[in-house]
LUMDOTI-424459 format. One record per residue: residue in three letters; x, y, z of N, C-alpha, C, CB in turn. Coordinates in steps of 0.05 Angstrom, whole numbers, plus 5000, padded with zeros to 4 digits. Each point is the difference from the previous one (the first is absolute). Glycine has a CB too. Layout:
<rs>
("Ala",(X,Y,Z),(X,Y,Z),(X,Y,Z),(X,Y,Z))
...
</rs>
This chain:
<rs>
("Met",(0442,2194,2161),(5027,5000,4988),(5006,5029,4996),(4996,4953,4976))
("Val",(5032,5054,5026),(5011,5027,4998),(5019,4996,4974),(4998,5014,5054))
("Ser",(5004,5004,4928),(5018,4998,4980),(5024,5017,5007),(4965,4991,4967))
("Val",(5059,4998,5029),(5026,5016,5006),(5016,5002,4975),(5002,4985,5049))
("Glu",(5005,5039,4946),(5016,5006,4979),(5028,5014,5008),(4956,5003,4973))
("Phe",(5064,4988,5011),(5027,5012,5007),(5012,5018,4977),(5008,4958,5030))
("Leu",(4998,5066,4979),(5012,5017,4980),(5028,5001,4997),(4963,5024,5007))
("Gly",(5048,4985,4974),(5030,5005,4997),(5017,4974,4999),(4994,5044,5024))
("Pro",(5029,4959,4988),(5019,4978,5001),(4993,4978,5014),(5028,5029,4996))
("Ile",(4948,4970,5019),(4996,4972,5016),(4998,4978,4984),(4977,5021,5034))
("Gly",(5010,4978,4943),(5001,4979,4983),(4982,4979,5004),(5042,5010,4996))
("Glu",(4936,4992,5019),(4980,4977,5006),(4978,5005,4984),(5012,4992,5046))
("Lys",(4971,4989,4946),(4975,5002,4985),(4979,5007,5022),(5013,4967,4961))
("Lys",(4964,5039,5031),(4979,5007,5016),(4990,4974,5014),(4990,5040,4969))
("Met",(5003,4967,5057),(4989,4974,5018),(4975,5005,5007),(5042,4988,5020))
("Glu",(4940,4990,4988),(4975,5002,5014),(5005,4987,5027),(4973,5000,4958))
("Leu",(5025,5014,5063),(5003,4987,5028),(4977,5003,5017),(5047,5009,4998))
("Asp",(4947,4974,5020),(4980,4999,5018),(5010,5011,5028),(4980,4963,4973))
("Val",(5019,5065,5027),(5011,5010,5029),(4979,5019,5009),(5052,4996,4990))
("Lys",(4948,5010,5037),(4982,5018,5012),(5009,5029,5006),(4982,4960,5017))
("Asn",(5046,5041,4984),(5011,5028,5006),(5028,4998,4989),(4972,5010,5043))
("Leu",(5042,5014,4961),(5025,5004,4989),(5021,4984,5014),(4986,5044,4986))
("Val",(5010,4951,5039),(5019,4982,5016),(4999,4972,4986),(4992,5026,5046))
("Glu",(4984,4961,4950),(5001,4977,4989),(5014,5000,4972),(4961,4991,5027))
("Leu",(5034,5028,4957),(5011,5006,4973),(5032,5000,5003),(4957,5029,4986))
("Lys",(5050,4986,5031),(5032,5001,5002),(5010,4973,5010),(5001,5050,5012))
("Glu",(4987,4935,5006),(5009,4977,5008),(5003,4980,4975),(4979,5011,5047))
("Lys",(5001,4987,4938),(5001,4981,4974),(5020,5012,4981),(4950,4986,5003))
("Leu",(5053,5039,4992),(5020,5011,4981),(5027,4995,5011),(4968,5036,4983))
("Asn",(5038,4961,5042),(5026,4998,5010),(5008,4973,4998),(4994,5038,5029))
("Thr",(4992,4942,4963),(5008,4977,4993),(5009,4996,4970),(4973,4987,5037))
("Ile",(5025,5034,4946),(5009,5000,4972),(5026,5017,4999),(4952,4995,4981))
("Glu",(5070,4989,5016),(5027,5013,5000),(5000,5023,4983),(5022,4958,5007))
("Ser",(4970,5042,4970),(5003,5024,4978),(4984,5025,5011),(5003,4966,4958))
("Val",(4977,5029,5060),(4981,5022,5008),(5011,5009,5028),(4958,4981,4973))
("Gln",(5052,5004,5045),(5007,5001,5025),(5020,5028,5003),(4994,4943,5004))
("Lys",(5025,5056,4980),(5021,5023,5001),(4988,5027,4995),(5034,4968,4984))
("Trp",(4945,5033,5000),(4987,5026,4995),(4978,5009,5020),(5009,4991,4954))
("Leu",(4980,4994,5063),(4980,5006,5018),(5006,5021,5019),(4987,4956,4994))
("Ser",(5034,5043,5018),(5007,5023,5018),(5006,5029,4991),(5017,4963,5022))
("Met",(4989,5037,4951),(5004,5025,4986),(4978,5011,4985),(5043,4986,4999))
("Ser",(4938,4998,4997),(4975,5006,4980),(4975,5010,5014),(5015,4962,4970))
("Ala",(4971,5058,5012),(4978,5009,5009),(4976,4981,4992),(5022,5045,5000))
("Leu",(4957,4956,5013),(4977,4985,4995),(4974,5019,4989),(5020,4964,5038))
("Ala",(4965,5024,4943),(4975,5016,4995),(4980,4979,4997),(5021,5040,4978))
("Ile",(4954,4967,5035),(4977,4988,4999),(4982,5011,4984),(5009,4986,5038))
("Asn",(4982,5004,4938),(4979,5013,4986),(5010,5027,4989),(4966,4976,5028))
("Asp",(5059,5027,4968),(5015,5023,4990),(5002,5022,5023),(4984,4989,4949))
("Val",(5013,5005,5075),(5003,5018,5023),(5025,4990,5015),(4950,5011,5003))
("Leu",(5069,5006,4999),(5025,4992,5018),(4992,4993,5029),(5030,5032,4972))
("Val",(4979,4950,5042),(4995,4994,5027),(5026,4993,5016),(4954,4983,4984))
("Glu",(5043,5024,5040),(5023,4996,5018),(4994,4982,5023),(5015,5044,4988))
("Asp",(4960,4954,5020),(4993,4984,5023),(5000,4971,4991),(4972,5038,5021))
("Ile",(5046,4947,4994),(5001,4972,4994),(4977,4983,5011),(5047,5008,4998))
("Asn",(4935,5000,5019),(4976,4990,5008),(4977,5006,4981),(5019,5003,5045))
("Thr",(4985,5011,4932),(4978,5006,4983),(4987,4973,4988),(5023,5045,4988))
("Pro",(4952,4953,5018),(4987,4976,4987),(4995,5000,4970),(4980,4997,5042))
("Leu",(5019,4981,4949),(4995,4992,4972),(4972,4986,4999),(5051,4994,4991))
("Lys",(4939,5013,4985),(4974,4983,4994),(5005,4986,4970),(4964,5034,5029))
("Asp",(5017,4948,4967),(4997,4987,4973),(5002,5023,4979),(4969,4960,5017))
("Gly",(5046,5037,4961),(5000,5019,4980),(5015,5024,5001),(4961,4983,4995))
("Asp",(5054,5019,5030),(5017,5022,4997),(5027,4997,4985),(4977,5013,5041))
("Lys",(5035,5008,4951),(5025,4996,4982),(5021,5015,5018),(4975,4999,4948))
("Val",(5045,4986,5059),(5025,5009,5011),(5023,5001,4982),(4984,4982,5040))
("Val",(5028,5044,4960),(5024,5001,4984),(5025,5004,5014),(4972,5018,4967))
("Ile",(5049,4969,5029),(5025,5003,5016),(5017,5019,4982),(4999,4953,5024))
("Leu",(5008,5071,4984),(5013,5019,4987),(5030,5003,5010),(4954,5023,4992))
("Pro",(5066,4967,4998),(5027,5002,5005),(5009,5030,4997),(5005,4951,4986))
("Pro",(5017,5056,5029),(5012,5027,4993),(5011,5002,4970),(5015,5004,5049))
("Val",(4983,5018,4942),(5009,5004,4973),(5015,5026,4995),(4962,4971,4988))
("Cys",(5058,5031,4994),(5013,5026,4994),(4992,5007,4975),(5037,4992,5026))
("Gly",(4959,5037,4970),(4992,5009,4976),(5021,5023,4993),(4948,4986,5008))
("Gly",(5047,5024,4968),(5016,5020,4993),(4987,5017,4980),(5038,4973,5011))
</rs>
């Protein structure tokens, strides 16, 4: 199982999902309307490291964080 956390305005609680890579994760998250709109504009981190390769494999115990864009001042 992989834990998935959502930061900022996404507004979803932490989830535990059984996925093998980021492609599978995105497919599952796209079925959740409140998350779907954020996926295309959000960065992803696995175990606190930003990743861009959608084919990145995931293993049991990995922590994925969905990081939406934010404005600061």
